[in-house]
PQR file with spaces between the fields and no chain letter, atoms N, CA, C, O and H, PARSE charges and radii, in Angstrom:
ATOM       1  N    UNK     1       0.865   -1.171    0.000 -0.4000 1.5000
ATOM       2  CA   UNK     1       0.000    0.000    0.000 -0.0000 2.0000
ATOM       3  C    UNK     1       0.901    1.220    0.000  0.5500 1.7000
ATOM       4  O    UNK     1       1.811    1.334    0.821 -0.5500 1.4000
ATOM       5  N    UNK     2       0.651    2.094   -0.891 -0.4000 1.5000
ATOM       6  CA   UNK     2       1.518    3.248   -1.073 -0.0000 2.0000
ATOM       7  C    UNK     2       1.445    4.194    0.111  0.5500 1.7000
ATOM       8  O    UNK     2       0.464    4.227    0.855 -0.5500 1.4000
ATOM       9  H    UNK     2      -0.088    2.001   -1.558  0.4000 1.0000
ATOM      10  N    UNK     3       2.503    4.951    0.259 -0.4000 1.5000
ATOM      11  CA   UNK     3       2.611    5.888    1.375 -0.0000 2.0000
ATOM      12  C    UNK     3       1.937    7.211    1.011  0.5500 1.7000
ATOM      13  O    UNK     3       2.578    8.089    0.431 -0.5500 1.4000
ATOM      14  H    UNK     3       3.300    4.924   -0.345  0.4000 1.0000
ATOM      15  N    UNK     4       0.681    7.361    1.335 -0.4000 1.5000
ATOM      16  CA   UNK     4      -0.055    8.608    1.144 -0.0000 2.0000
ATOM      17  C    UNK     4      -1.185    8.627    2.167  0.5500 1.7000
ATOM      18  O    UNK     4      -1.564    7.578    2.687 -0.5500 1.4000
ATOM      19  H    UNK     4       0.161    6.649    1.806  0.4000 1.0000
ATOM      20  N    UNK     5      -1.726    9.805    2.462 -0.4000 1.5000
ATOM      21  CA   UNK     5      -2.825    9.852    3.439 -0.0000 2.0000
ATOM      22  C    UNK     5      -4.006    8.964    3.050  0.5500 1.7000
ATOM      23  O    UNK     5      -4.558    8.271    3.905 -0.5500 1.4000
ATOM      24  H    UNK     5      -1.419   10.657    2.039  0.4000 1.0000
ATOM      25  N    UNK     6      -4.401    8.972    1.780 -0.4000 1.5000
ATOM      26  CA   UNK     6      -5.529    8.148    1.346 -0.0000 2.0000
ATOM      27  C    UNK     6      -5.198    6.666    1.464  0.5500 1.7000
ATOM      28  O    UNK     6      -6.040    5.875    1.888 -0.5500 1.4000
ATOM      29  H    UNK     6      -3.952    9.535    1.086  0.4000 1.0000
ATOM      30  N    UNK     7      -3.984    6.287    1.093 -0.4000 1.5000
ATOM      31  CA   UNK     7      -3.573    4.884    1.190 -0.0000 2.0000
ATOM      32  C    UNK     7      -3.482    4.457    2.646  0.5500 1.7000
ATOM      33  O    UNK     7      -3.844    3.331    2.986 -0.5500 1.4000
ATOM      34  H    UNK     7      -3.300    6.930    0.749  0.4000 1.0000
ATOM      35  N    UNK     8      -3.005    5.340    3.502 -0.4000 1.5000
ATOM      36  CA   UNK     8      -2.938    5.030    4.931 -0.0000 2.0000
ATOM      37  C    UNK     8      -4.331    4.767    5.493  0.5500 1.7000
ATOM      38  O    UNK     8      -4.530    3.838    6.275 -0.5500 1.4000
ATOM      39  H    UNK     8      -2.711    6.255    3.226  0.4000 1.0000
ATOM      40  N    UNK     9      -5.287    5.591    5.087 -0.4000 1.5000
ATOM      41  CA   UNK     9      -6.664    5.425    5.550 -0.0000 2.0000
ATOM      42  C    UNK     9      -7.242    4.109    5.029  0.5500 1.7000
ATOM      43  O    UNK     9      -7.929    3.400    5.764 -0.5500 1.4000
ATOM      44  H    UNK     9      -5.125    6.346    4.451  0.4000 1.0000
ATOM      45  N    UNK    10      -6.968    3.784    3.775 -0.4000 1.5000
ATOM      46  CA   UNK    10      -7.452    2.529    3.196 -0.0000 2.0000
ATOM      47  C    UNK    10      -6.848    1.334    3.912  0.5500 1.7000
ATOM      48  O    UNK    10      -7.541    0.355    4.189 -0.5500 1.4000
ATOM      49  H    UNK    10      -6.410    4.360    3.178  0.4000 1.0000
ATOM      50  N    UNK    11      -5.562    1.411    4.212 -0.4000 1.5000
ATOM      51  CA   UNK    11      -4.887    0.329    4.921 -0.0000 2.0000
ATOM      52  C    UNK    11      -5.510    0.131    6.296  0.5500 1.7000
ATOM      53  O    UNK    11      -5.734   -1.005    6.716 -0.5500 1.4000
ATOM      54  H    UNK    11      -4.999    2.206    3.987  0.4000 1.0000
ATOM      55  N    UNK    12      -5.789    1.203    6.989 -0.4000 1.5000
ATOM      56  CA   UNK    12      -6.418    1.131    8.312 -0.0000 2.0000
ATOM      57  C    UNK    12      -7.788    0.473    8.215  0.5500 1.7000
ATOM      58  O    UNK    12      -8.142   -0.364    9.046 -0.5500 1.4000
ATOM      59  H    UNK    12      -5.607    2.126    6.648  0.4000 1.0000
ATOM      60  N    UNK    13      -8.554    0.850    7.202 -0.4000 1.5000
ATOM      61  CA   UNK    13      -9.893    0.294    6.999 -0.0000 2.0000
ATOM      62  C    UNK    13      -9.825   -1.214    6.770  0.5500 1.7000
ATOM      63  O    UNK    13     -10.566   -1.975    7.392 -0.5500 1.4000
ATOM      64  H    UNK    13      -8.267    1.530    6.527  0.4000 1.0000
ATOM      65  N    UNK    14      -8.932   -1.642    5.875 -0.4000 1.5000
ATOM      66  CA   UNK    14      -8.781   -3.069    5.583 -0.0000 2.0000
ATOM      67  C    UNK    14      -8.317   -3.819    6.826  0.5500 1.7000
ATOM      68  O    UNK    14      -8.840   -4.889    7.138 -0.5500 1.4000
ATOM      69  H    UNK    14      -8.330   -1.024    5.370  0.4000 1.0000
ATOM      70  N    UNK    15      -7.352   -3.270    7.526 -0.4000 1.5000
ATOM      71  CA   UNK    15      -6.832   -3.914    8.733 -0.0000 2.0000
ATOM      72  C    UNK    15      -7.936   -4.051    9.788  0.5500 1.7000
ATOM      73  O    UNK    15      -8.028   -5.079   10.459 -0.5500 1.4000
ATOM      74  H    UNK    15      -6.927   -2.401    7.273  0.4000 1.0000
ATOM      75  N    UNK    16      -8.770   -3.021    9.936 -0.4000 1.5000
ATOM      76  CA   UNK    16      -9.869   -3.084   10.902 -0.0000 2.0000
ATOM      77  C    UNK    16     -10.870   -4.177   10.536  0.5500 1.7000
ATOM      78  O    UNK    16     -11.330   -4.924   11.399 -0.5500 1.4000
ATOM      79  H    UNK    16      -8.696   -2.186    9.392  0.4000 1.0000
ATOM      80  N    UNK    17     -11.202   -4.262    9.250 -0.4000 1.5000
ATOM      81  CA   UNK    17     -12.149   -5.286    8.803 -0.0000 2.0000
ATOM      82  C    UNK    17     -11.579   -6.678    9.034  0.5500 1.7000
ATOM      83  O    UNK    17     -12.261   -7.556    9.563 -0.5500 1.4000
ATOM      84  H    UNK    17     -10.829   -3.655    8.548  0.4000 1.0000
ATOM      85  N    UNK    18     -10.339   -6.876    8.641 -0.4000 1.5000
ATOM      86  CA   UNK    18      -9.721   -8.194    8.785 -0.0000 2.0000
ATOM      87  C    UNK    18      -9.499   -8.545   10.246  0.5500 1.7000
ATOM      88  O    UNK    18      -9.582   -9.712   10.629 -0.5500 1.4000
ATOM      89  H    UNK    18      -9.784   -6.163    8.211  0.4000 1.0000
ATOM      90  N    UNK    19      -9.219   -7.546   11.056 -0.4000 1.5000
ATOM      91  CA   UNK    19      -9.051   -7.800   12.477 -0.0000 2.0000
ATOM      92  C    UNK    19     -10.336   -8.285   13.127  0.5500 1.7000
ATOM      93  O    UNK    19     -10.307   -9.060   14.083 -0.5500 1.4000
ATOM      94  H    UNK    19      -9.151   -6.598   10.745  0.4000 1.0000
ATOM      95  N    UNK    20     -11.463   -7.822   12.601 -0.4000 1.5000
ATOM      96  CA   UNK    20     -12.762   -8.237   13.137 -0.0000 2.0000
ATOM      97  C    UNK    20     -13.203   -9.586   12.584  0.5500 1.7000
ATOM      98  O    UNK    20     -13.909  -10.338   13.257 -0.5500 1.4000
ATOM      99  H    UNK    20     -11.486   -7.193   11.824  0.4000 1.0000
ATOM     100  N    UNK    21     -12.788   -9.890   11.362 -0.4000 1.5000
ATOM     101  CA   UNK    21     -13.195  -11.149   10.740 -0.0000 2.0000
ATOM     102  C    UNK    21     -12.103  -11.641    9.802  0.5500 1.7000
ATOM     103  O    UNK    21     -12.228  -11.487    8.587 -0.5500 1.4000
ATOM     104  H    UNK    21     -12.215   -9.279   10.816  0.4000 1.0000
ATOM     105  N    UNK    22     -11.026  -12.232   10.338 -0.4000 1.5000
ATOM     106  CA   UNK    22      -9.914  -12.688    9.502 -0.0000 2.0000
ATOM     107  C    UNK    22     -10.292  -13.821    8.562  0.5500 1.7000
ATOM     108  O    UNK    22      -9.521  -14.147    7.659 -0.5500 1.4000
ATOM     109  H    UNK    22     -10.924  -12.357   11.325  0.4000 1.0000
ATOM     110  N    UNK    23     -11.457  -14.429    8.748 -0.4000 1.5000
ATOM     111  CA   UNK    23     -11.888  -15.514    7.878 -0.0000 2.0000
ATOM     112  C    UNK    23     -12.267  -15.026    6.485  0.5500 1.7000
ATOM     113  O    UNK    23     -12.393  -15.836    5.566 -0.5500 1.4000
ATOM     114  H    UNK    23     -12.083  -14.164    9.482  0.4000 1.0000
ATOM     115  N    UNK    24     -12.450  -13.720    6.310 -0.4000 1.5000
ATOM     116  CA   UNK    24     -12.828  -13.175    5.010 -0.0000 2.0000
ATOM     117  C    UNK    24     -11.697  -13.244    3.991  0.5500 1.7000
ATOM     118  O    UNK    24     -11.958  -13.224    2.788 -0.5500 1.4000
ATOM     119  H    UNK    24     -12.348  -13.063    7.057  0.4000 1.0000
ATOM     120  N    UNK    25     -10.484  -13.324    4.431 -0.4000 1.5000
ATOM     121  CA   UNK    25      -9.330  -13.219    3.546 -0.0000 2.0000
ATOM     122  C    UNK    25      -8.731  -14.588    3.276  0.5500 1.7000
ATOM     123  O    UNK    25      -8.353  -15.302    4.204 -0.5500 1.4000
ATOM     124  H    UNK    25     -10.272  -13.341    5.408  0.4000 1.0000
ATOM     125  N    UNK    26      -8.644  -14.955    1.991 -0.4000 1.5000
ATOM     126  CA   UNK    26      -8.038  -16.228    1.584 -0.0000 2.0000
ATOM     127  C    UNK    26      -6.725  -16.003    0.845  0.5500 1.7000
ATOM     128  O    UNK    26      -5.820  -16.836    0.910 -0.5500 1.4000
ATOM     129  H    UNK    26      -8.951  -14.374    1.237  0.4000 1.0000
ATOM     130  N    UNK    27      -6.623  -14.882    0.147 -0.4000 1.5000
ATOM     131  CA   UNK    27      -5.419  -14.571   -0.622 -0.0000 2.0000
ATOM     132  C    UNK    27      -5.044  -13.117   -0.374  0.5500 1.7000
ATOM     133  O    UNK    27      -5.903  -12.235   -0.358 -0.5500 1.4000
ATOM     134  H    UNK    27      -7.358  -14.206    0.095  0.4000 1.0000
ATOM     135  N    UNK    28      -3.752  -12.880   -0.180 -0.4000 1.5000
ATOM     136  CA   UNK    28      -3.257  -11.529    0.066 -0.0000 2.0000
ATOM     137  C    UNK    28      -2.103  -11.267   -0.881  0.5500 1.7000
ATOM     138  O    UNK    28      -1.066  -11.926   -0.800 -0.5500 1.4000
ATOM     139  H    UNK    28      -3.055  -13.596   -0.192  0.4000 1.0000
ATOM     140  N    UNK    29      -2.275  -10.309   -1.778 -0.4000 1.5000
ATOM     141  CA   UNK    29      -1.248   -9.974   -2.755 -0.0000 2.0000
ATOM     142  C    UNK    29      -0.678   -8.606   -2.403  0.5500 1.7000
ATOM     143  O    UNK    29      -1.343   -7.583   -2.568 -0.5500 1.4000
ATOM     144  H    UNK    29      -3.117   -9.773   -1.843  0.4000 1.0000
ATOM     145  N    UNK    30       0.548   -8.599   -1.922 -0.4000 1.5000
ATOM     146  CA   UNK    30       1.223   -7.355   -1.541 -0.0000 2.0000
ATOM     147  C    UNK    30       2.370   -7.029   -2.483  0.5500 1.7000
ATOM     148  O    UNK    30       3.167   -6.134   -2.203 -0.5500 1.4000
ATOM     149  H    UNK    30       1.088   -9.430   -1.789  0.4000 1.0000
ATOM     150  N    UNK    31       2.460   -7.744   -3.596 -0.4000 1.5000
ATOM     151  CA   UNK    31       3.568   -7.517   -4.521 -0.0000 2.0000
ATOM     152  C    UNK    31       3.520   -6.093   -5.066  0.5500 1.7000
ATOM     153  O    UNK    31       2.453   -5.579   -5.402 -0.5500 1.4000
ATOM     154  H    UNK    31       1.812   -8.471   -3.824  0.4000 1.0000
ATOM     155  N    UNK    32       4.674   -5.475   -5.148 -0.4000 1.5000
ATOM     156  CA   UNK    32       4.779   -4.118   -5.663 -0.0000 2.0000
ATOM     157  C    UNK    32       4.351   -3.042   -4.681  0.5500 1.7000
ATOM     158  O    UNK    32       4.276   -1.871   -5.053 -0.5500 1.4000
ATOM     159  H    UNK    32       5.541   -5.892   -4.876  0.4000 1.0000
ATOM     160  N    UNK    33       4.074   -3.401   -3.459 -0.4000 1.5000
ATOM     161  CA   UNK    33       3.629   -2.434   -2.447 -0.0000 2.0000
ATOM     162  C    UNK    33       4.800   -1.988   -1.592  0.5500 1.7000
ATOM     163  O    UNK    33       5.700   -2.772   -1.289 -0.5500 1.4000
ATOM     164  H    UNK    33       4.135   -4.352   -3.157  0.4000 1.0000
ATOM     165  N    UNK    34       4.777   -0.748   -1.216 -0.4000 1.5000
ATOM     166  CA   UNK    34       5.789   -0.205   -0.306 -0.0000 2.0000
ATOM     167  C    UNK    34       5.185   -0.186    1.094  0.5500 1.7000
ATOM     168  O    UNK    34       4.400    0.697    1.437 -0.5500 1.4000
ATOM     169  H    UNK    34       4.046   -0.112   -1.462  0.4000 1.0000
ATOM     170  N    UNK    35       5.563   -1.165    1.879 -0.4000 1.5000
ATOM     171  CA   UNK    35       5.032   -1.275    3.238 -0.0000 2.0000
ATOM     172  C    UNK    35       6.114   -0.911    4.232  0.5500 1.7000
ATOM     173  O    UNK    35       7.258   -1.343    4.090 -0.5500 1.4000
ATOM     174  H    UNK    35       6.201   -1.882    1.600  0.4000 1.0000
ATOM     175  N    UNK    36       5.778   -0.146    5.209 -0.4000 1.5000
ATOM     176  CA   UNK    36       6.727    0.174    6.271 -0.0000 2.0000
ATOM     177  C    UNK    36       6.746   -0.939    7.306  0.5500 1.7000
ATOM     178  O    UNK    36       5.928   -1.858    7.265 -0.5500 1.4000
ATOM     179  H    UNK    36       4.848    0.205    5.325  0.4000 1.0000
ATOM     180  N    UNK    37       7.680   -0.845    8.224 -0.4000 1.5000
ATOM     181  CA   UNK    37       7.821   -1.858    9.269 -0.0000 2.0000
ATOM     182  C    UNK    37       6.541   -2.029   10.083  0.5500 1.7000
ATOM     183  O    UNK    37       6.166   -3.148   10.433 -0.5500 1.4000
ATOM     184  H    UNK    37       8.344   -0.098    8.257  0.4000 1.0000
ATOM     185  N    UNK    38       5.880   -0.928   10.378 -0.4000 1.5000
ATOM     186  CA   UNK    38       4.657   -0.994   11.176 -0.0000 2.0000
ATOM     187  C    UNK    38       3.595   -1.813   10.470  0.5500 1.7000
ATOM     188  O    UNK    38       2.971   -2.679   11.084 -0.5500 1.4000
ATOM     189  H    UNK    38       6.185   -0.019   10.094  0.4000 1.0000
ATOM     190  N    UNK    39       3.379   -1.553    9.190 -0.4000 1.5000
ATOM     191  CA   UNK    39       2.352   -2.288    8.446 -0.0000 2.0000
ATOM     192  C    UNK    39       2.719   -3.762    8.297  0.5500 1.7000
ATOM     193  O    UNK    39       1.859   -4.636    8.407 -0.5500 1.4000
ATOM     194  H    UNK    39       3.885   -0.849    8.691  0.4000 1.0000
ATOM     195  N    UNK    40       3.996   -4.034    8.049 -0.4000 1.5000
ATOM     196  CA   UNK    40       4.437   -5.428    7.937 -0.0000 2.0000
ATOM     197  C    UNK    40       4.166   -6.163    9.247  0.5500 1.7000
ATOM     198  O    UNK    40       3.691   -7.299    9.236 -0.5500 1.4000
ATOM     199  H    UNK    40       4.695   -3.325    7.960  0.4000 1.0000
ATOM     200  N    UNK    41       4.463   -5.530   10.359 -0.4000 1.5000
ATOM     201  CA   UNK    41       4.212   -6.149   11.663 -0.0000 2.0000
ATOM     202  C    UNK    41       2.720   -6.354   11.914  0.5500 1.7000
ATOM     203  O    UNK    41       2.321   -7.368   12.487 -0.5500 1.4000
ATOM     204  H    UNK    41       4.849   -4.608   10.368  0.4000 1.0000
ATOM     205  N    UNK    42       1.897   -5.399   11.489 -0.4000 1.5000
ATOM     206  CA   UNK    42       0.454   -5.532   11.666 -0.0000 2.0000
ATOM     207  C    UNK    42      -0.094   -6.676   10.821  0.5500 1.7000
ATOM     208  O    UNK    42      -0.926   -7.456   11.286 -0.5500 1.4000
ATOM     209  H    UNK    42       2.222   -4.576   11.024  0.4000 1.0000
ATOM     210  N    UNK    43       0.372   -6.773    9.589 -0.4000 1.5000
ATOM     211  CA   UNK    43      -0.063   -7.856    8.709 -0.0000 2.0000
ATOM     212  C    UNK    43       0.420   -9.196    9.246  0.5500 1.7000
ATOM     213  O    UNK    43      -0.325  -10.176    9.227 -0.5500 1.4000
ATOM     214  H    UNK    43       1.048   -6.140    9.212  0.4000 1.0000
ATOM     215  N    UNK    44       1.654   -9.247    9.723 -0.4000 1.5000
ATOM     216  CA   UNK    44       2.197  -10.487   10.295 -0.0000 2.0000
ATOM     217  C    UNK    44       1.361  -10.943   11.487  0.5500 1.7000
ATOM     218  O    UNK    44       1.103  -12.136   11.647 -0.5500 1.4000
ATOM     219  H    UNK    44       2.259   -8.451    9.739  0.4000 1.0000
ATOM     220  N    UNK    45       0.942  -10.004   12.313 -0.4000 1.5000
ATOM     221  CA   UNK    45       0.114  -10.352   13.470 -0.0000 2.0000
ATOM     222  C    UNK    45      -1.221  -10.946   13.026  0.5500 1.7000
ATOM     223  O    UNK    45      -1.699  -11.914   13.618 -0.5500 1.4000
ATOM     224  H    UNK    45       1.152   -9.035   12.182  0.4000 1.0000
ATOM     225  N    UNK    46      -1.820  -10.368   11.987 -0.4000 1.5000
ATOM     226  CA   UNK    46      -3.068  -10.925   11.470 -0.0000 2.0000
ATOM     227  C    UNK    46      -2.859  -12.333   10.934  0.5500 1.7000
ATOM     228  O    UNK    46      -3.682  -13.219   11.166 -0.5500 1.4000
ATOM     229  H    UNK    46      -1.431   -9.582   11.507  0.4000 1.0000
ATOM     230  N    UNK    47      -1.752  -12.541   10.215 -0.4000 1.5000
ATOM     231  CA   UNK    47      -1.480  -13.850    9.624 -0.0000 2.0000
ATOM     232  C    UNK    47      -1.202  -14.912   10.685  0.5500 1.7000
ATOM     233  O    UNK    47      -1.465  -16.095   10.466 -0.5500 1.4000
ATOM     234  H    UNK    47      -1.083  -11.822   10.027  0.4000 1.0000
ATOM     235  N    UNK    48      -0.679  -14.497   11.821 -0.4000 1.5000
ATOM     236  CA   UNK    48      -0.390  -15.439   12.907 -0.0000 2.0000
ATOM     237  C    UNK    48      -1.642  -15.851   13.672  0.5500 1.7000
ATOM     238  O    UNK    48      -1.638  -16.857   14.381 -0.5500 1.4000
ATOM     239  H    UNK    48      -0.465  -13.536   11.999  0.4000 1.0000
ATOM     240  N    UNK    49      -2.704  -15.078   13.530 -0.4000 1.5000
ATOM     241  CA   UNK    49      -3.947  -15.385   14.227 -0.0000 2.0000
ATOM     242  C    UNK    49      -4.449  -16.754   13.786  0.5500 1.7000
ATOM     243  O    UNK    49      -4.514  -17.032   12.588 -0.5500 1.4000
ATOM     244  H    UNK    49      -2.706  -14.261   12.954  0.4000 1.0000
ATOM     245  N    UNK    50      -4.801  -17.607   14.734 -0.4000 1.5000
ATOM     246  CA   UNK    50      -5.232  -18.965   14.403 -0.0000 2.0000
ATOM     247  C    UNK    50      -6.538  -18.993   13.610  0.5500 1.7000
ATOM     248  O    UNK    50      -6.858  -20.008   12.993 -0.5500 1.4000
ATOM     249  H    UNK    50      -4.747  -17.381   15.707  0.4000 1.0000
ATOM     250  N    UNK    51      -7.291  -17.902   13.618 -0.4000 1.5000
ATOM     251  CA   UNK    51      -8.520  -17.825   12.828 -0.0000 2.0000
ATOM     252  C    UNK    51      -8.277  -17.378   11.390  0.5500 1.7000
ATOM     253  O    UNK    51      -9.153  -17.519   10.537 -0.5500 1.4000
ATOM     254  H    UNK    51      -7.032  -17.077   14.120  0.4000 1.0000
ATOM     255  N    UNK    52      -7.098  -16.844   11.123 -0.4000 1.5000
ATOM     256  CA   UNK    52      -6.775  -16.350    9.788 -0.0000 2.0000
ATOM     257  C    UNK    52      -6.553  -17.534    8.852  0.5500 1.7000
ATOM     258  O    UNK    52      -5.785  -18.445    9.162 -0.5500 1.4000
ATOM     259  H    UNK    52      -6.386  -16.730   11.816  0.4000 1.0000
ATOM     260  N    UNK    53      -7.226  -17.514    7.715 -0.4000 1.5000
ATOM     261  CA   UNK    53      -7.144  -18.623    6.772 -0.0000 2.0000
ATOM     262  C    UNK    53      -6.534  -18.210    5.444  0.5500 1.7000
ATOM     263  O    UNK    53      -6.960  -18.694    4.395 -0.5500 1.4000
ATOM     264  H    UNK    53      -7.850  -16.774    7.463  0.4000 1.0000
ATOM     265  N    UNK    54      -5.557  -17.335    5.469 -0.4000 1.5000
ATOM     266  CA   UNK    54      -4.874  -16.948    4.238 -0.0000 2.0000
ATOM     267  C    UNK    54      -4.138  -18.169    3.704  0.5500 1.7000
ATOM     268  O    UNK    54      -3.335  -18.781    4.408 -0.5500 1.4000
ATOM     269  H    UNK    54      -5.211  -16.942    6.321  0.4000 1.0000
ATOM     270  N    UNK    55      -4.421  -18.515    2.457 -0.4000 1.5000
ATOM     271  CA   UNK    55      -3.780  -19.654    1.810 -0.0000 2.0000
ATOM     272  C    UNK    55      -2.646  -19.220    0.900  0.5500 1.7000
ATOM     273  O    UNK    55      -1.697  -19.973    0.682 -0.5500 1.4000
ATOM     274  H    UNK    55      -5.074  -18.019    1.885  0.4000 1.0000
ATOM     275  N    UNK    56      -2.741  -18.004    0.366 -0.4000 1.5000
ATOM     276  CA   UNK    56      -1.760  -17.516   -0.590 -0.0000 2.0000
ATOM     277  C    UNK    56      -1.314  -16.120   -0.190  0.5500 1.7000
ATOM     278  O    UNK    56      -2.133  -15.230    0.040 -0.5500 1.4000
ATOM     279  H    UNK    56      -3.512  -17.392    0.543  0.4000 1.0000
ATOM     280  N    UNK    57      -0.008  -15.948   -0.113 -0.4000 1.5000
ATOM     281  CA   UNK    57       0.575  -14.640    0.186 -0.0000 2.0000
ATOM     282  C    UNK    57       1.594  -14.336   -0.892  0.5500 1.7000
ATOM     283  O    UNK    57       2.557  -15.080   -1.079 -0.5500 1.4000
ATOM     284  H    UNK    57       0.657  -16.671   -0.300  0.4000 1.0000
ATOM     285  N    UNK    58       1.379  -13.241   -1.599 -0.4000 1.5000
ATOM     286  CA   UNK    58       2.299  -12.840   -2.680 -0.0000 2.0000
ATOM     287  C    UNK    58       2.946  -11.536   -2.321  0.5500 1.7000
ATOM     288  O    UNK    58       3.755  -11.016   -3.090 -0.5500 1.4000
ATOM     289  H    UNK    58       0.597  -12.637   -1.447  0.4000 1.0000
């Protein structure tokens, strides 16, 4: 997700939705995205959740 105010807001929205229901996400494509350490750590935490069913990570 690109580094801009709108992208930051979108990232927060997606993270909030997935945090409430990680079962919605089966595939996550982050290729070509510029993610900072904070976002990588947040995504890693979601992926570690035992309810998260991501099958494909790109």
